[in-house]
N, C-alpha and C positions, 0 to 999 in steps of 0.2 A: 397210853390215854386213849378215855374212849371219845367216839364224835362229839358228844354231847358236853364231855369236858374240854375239848380244844375248841369248840364254838363259842362256850363259857369263859376260856382261859384268854380269845379274843376278846372280849368285852370288858373283860377287866383290867387287861391290861392296859386298854384303850384310855378306860376310865380312871386308872391310878395316874399315869402316865398326863393325863389334864388335870392334875393335880399332885404332881411331879413333890414340888417344894413343903407341900404338906406333909406327903408322906416323907421327906427326909427329914423335916420337923419334928415328927412321931416317931419312927424308925431309928433316926441317926441322929440324935439330939446333940452329940460329940459334936459333931460337923458345924460348919456356916457355911453360907451362901457367898460366892467369889464370883460376880459376872454371870453367864449364864450356867454357871453349875453349883453342885453342894460338896466342898470337898471333907472328907471325914478319913481316919487312918483305915479302916477296913469294913466289910460287911458286918461285923459283929459291934460296930461302934464303938471302936477305939478314936483315941484322938490320934488326929494327925491327919495326912494331905495325899495319902496314898491312892484311895478311889476319889472316884468323881461323877454324877449323876448329872447328867443334861437336864434344866428344870423346861427347855423351851426351845419350839422347835417343831417339823413336820409330825405327822403319824407315823411315818415307819421311813424306812432308809437312810441315809447317810443325815444327820445330825437330830436323827429322832427323840422326841421330848420321850424322859423316863428311861435311857439307855446309859447304863453303868459300865463302866472299867476298872477293877485294881489293877492299878500299874506293878503294883510289886507282886501279884502271884498270876496275873494273867487272866484272873476271873472276869465273867462281864454277864450280861444277862439284862433283863426288864428288871420293873417295878415287883413283878411276881416272883421273881428268882430272888429279888431283894429280900422280903417278906419271908419265905423260903429261911434262905440261909440264916438271916438277923435272928430268926425266933426258933433254928433249928427242927423246921417240920419236916416230916419226910414224906406224908401222902397229899396229894394233888388237892384232894375234897377237903383240908383243914388250910391249906395254904387259901383255894377260894373260899373259905367259910370267915378266913382272918379277912381277907380283902375287902368282902361283903360287908363285914363288921365295921371296919375302916370307913367305908365309903355308905354307909348308913342303907344298904341295899337290903329289898326282901329278898329270902331264900327263892331260886328261880324252881319255875316248873318245868316238868318233864314235858318236853318237845319228840313228836313226831317227825324224823326228818324223812325226804324222799327215797326212794332208795337207789335210781340211778346217779350213779357218780355220790354215791352215801360219802363214804371216806374222802372225797376229795375236795365237797363243799364247805366244810364247816372246818376245815384244819386254818391254824394260822399261823403265821409268822411272828412271834415274838423275838427283837432285838439280835434275830437270826441264828434264833434255836427253835426250828422246826415242830408242829404237831403233828399228828399223824403218823402211823406208824410205815414202816417201810415198805412195807406188804402192801398197804394202799398207794405208797408212791409208784409199786411198781406197776400193779394194776393200771393207775394211771397212763402209765407209760407205755404199756402194750396197748391203751386203746387209743395212742396216739399214732399219726401217720405224718412220714415224711414230708419238709418243709415245702419241696418244690411243688410250685406254681399256687400256695398259700396266702392266707393273710400274714403268717408268719413271715414270708420271704417279702412281703409287702412290707411290713413294718420292716424288715432289718434293711432295707432299699431306703425306706425312708429316712435312715440313721447316717445314712451314703454309704452303708455296708455294700460290696457288691461281690467279695471273696466268698461266695457262699455254696461253693464245690464242697463236697466229703465235711458237710457238719453233722455230723451222726450223731453228735451230743445234742441236736437241738428237733424237735419235733411238732405237731400242730393239734392242737383238738378244738375241733369248731364250734361244741356246746358244751363248754366247761363251766362249774357252777363256782358261784361266786353267794358271799354272805357278808353283809354289812358288818352285822350284831346279832343280839338278840333278838330284836323284835322285826327285823327287816328276812323275808322271803327270799328266799333261796333263787339268784336269777341266773341265768347263763349267757356265757360271752365266749368269741373265739380268743384263743388263748396260745401266745407259743409255750414250749412247754421242752423245761430240759433238763437232760439225766445229770444228776450228782452222784457220783462214780469214785471207788474205792481205789487203792494202786492197782487191785488186780482188775479193774473194768465191771465191778459186779455195782447195782445198780442202787444206792443207798437210801436215795429221794430225791424228789424232783422239786424245780422251781418253775412258778408260772407267771407268765406277762400276760395279764388282760389285755385284749385288745379291741380298739375303736373297728367299727363293722366292715371301716372299710381301712381299715390296718395302719393308716396315716396316724397313727398315736394310740396312746394308750386307751384302756375303758375309761368313760366317764364315771369312775367308782372311786371310793375313799383310798383303797386299799389296792390298785392297780397289781400289785408283784408281793406275791406270797411264797415260801417254801413248804415243805412237808417232807417228813421223813427224818433221816440219818445223817445231819450235814456236816458234825465235827470232825476235822483232820481230812474232807472228801472235797471233792472242788467239780463243777463241770468242765470239760478236758476238751481240749481242741487239740490235734496231735498226736505223735507217740515221742514220749518223754525220752531221751539216750542221756547227756549231760547237760543240757542246757535247758532253763524253762523261764518262761516270764509267767508270773502270777500278779493278779487284783482282784477286784472287787466285782465289778460290773460284768455283764456277758457283752453288752455293747463298747464296754472299754477295752475289756482285751483284744474282742475280735477288730477294734481300730487299729492294731498293732499288724493283724495277720495282711492288711491295706499293703504295707509295705515290704512285712516280710513275712511272708505266707508259709515258709516252712520251718518257722521260729513256733514249737510247740508252746501251747496258752492253757493257763489254767485260771478259772474265773470263782473266786469261794465267795460271794455271793454280801458277803460283810467282811468289814474292819476286823472282829473278832476272831470270825472264821478263817481269815487271812493269816493272823499272826497265829493260827494252833495250827495250821496250814500242816498236812505229812509231806514228808521230803521222798520221792523216789530214792532207792539205793543207788541208782547211776548218777545220780545227779551230782553236779562238781560245782556251777555256777547258778545263781536264783538273781533275776530279774523284779526289782518287786516294782507294779506300777504303784507310785504314791495318790494318795488322796490328800487333800489342804485340810484337814480337819483334824484336833485333838486326837480321834479316835482313830486316823489313819495314821498321825505320828506314832502313837501307841505302835500299829500293827508294824510298822517298819524298824521300832526299836525293839520290838519283840523277835523281829527277825534276824535282825542282825546280832542279835546276843546266840539266837537258837542256831545260825549257820555257823558262825565260828566255831560253836562246842562241835556241831557236826562235820567241823571244817569243809565249808562248803562256801563258794565265795559268792559276798550277797555285794550286787550294784542295784540300786534306787533309781530309779525313770521317772523324771518330774514330765509332765507336760506344760504349756505355755498357761493355756487358760485352765479350766476347771478342771477338766481330764479329758483323755484323749481322744474321743469321740468328738469332744466340744472342738480340739487340734483339728480333727481329721475334717469337721462339719463345714467349723470357719475359717480354718486357715490352708488345708487343702493338703495333698498329699506333698506334694513337695516340701514346703514346709513344717510337714511333719515326720519327712526325713534330716531335714536338716536341725530338728529340735534332737532327735535321737542318737544320730551322727556321735556328735562327742560323747553321750553317756553309753555308747555301748563299748566293749573289750575291744581291742583291732580285732582280735582273731573272727568275730563274729561279726564286723562289718562285713567282711569277705565274705562270710559265710551265710549270713541269713538278710542282709541289706538287699534289697533289691535297686541295683544300679539307673542312675536317670536315663529315662526316656525320652528321646527328641522327637 
């Protein structure tokens, strides 16, 4: 996808999500509304309840409007993906034309983009599927620097994360491009850059968290988290996997486990859909799944339970007391987190990974 197409995709996906129920009624007319979801058989408009579309929610992240998942196939995406698959379209231009037709939008004008950070500036994360090429992601990664002494370190400490050594998968960019939509000029904000890698350690994408100028919060922009590159099956990785791995969605969530289990290998898959589709290391024998309490998180857990059983990998689910493990860490503390996790771990991993209580 070109930069102009990536920029266009972001704006179209947002506009479609703002009209999610109307999109569903038009393209998935065989379905019906059930609470905050539109239920239908599949993306081809068959009767049933396997595919669910969230109708209302935030513009990105957990519970975002317009995100859909087909529980029977594991397919997922945003409303642009839904239109593409429903109509059998192959070219993005045709998908965009159809979306603009539905939204009664004019054809977009070609727009020149700034040279600096060009591939980075207008890429957009739609339902966990990143736009922007893997090469563009690798260029942004190469232009970034280690987090020590930067606002990225400030941000992590602000989230009560203190085990910040050996985080080679995280870097910092002081002036990372951000563009909200088609009508907005590009801005620059400091950003934490996370490398998305495959099982061989090759960078296939990056995830950006734009930060406030003091690092004590996210930047005051509409979508402060976005990914670019090739994410499917890959993850932001911390530690080297041998036989045990813990995997979840968010970077800060998985790093919270590192505070009390610093030797446990971790993977942040960045969305529930990508968590469900994560690739298993050949040596993996036991997978811990950090559960998020929402329908997409439930689907990810169910999918991984089935996939690990087929792969003869033991799968154990770790559930936080609050919304996620970073909330547990920040509001309940390390001692409480240790008590929460202890009974959920395999006995052999308690001695192997869980730090003893210190007085």
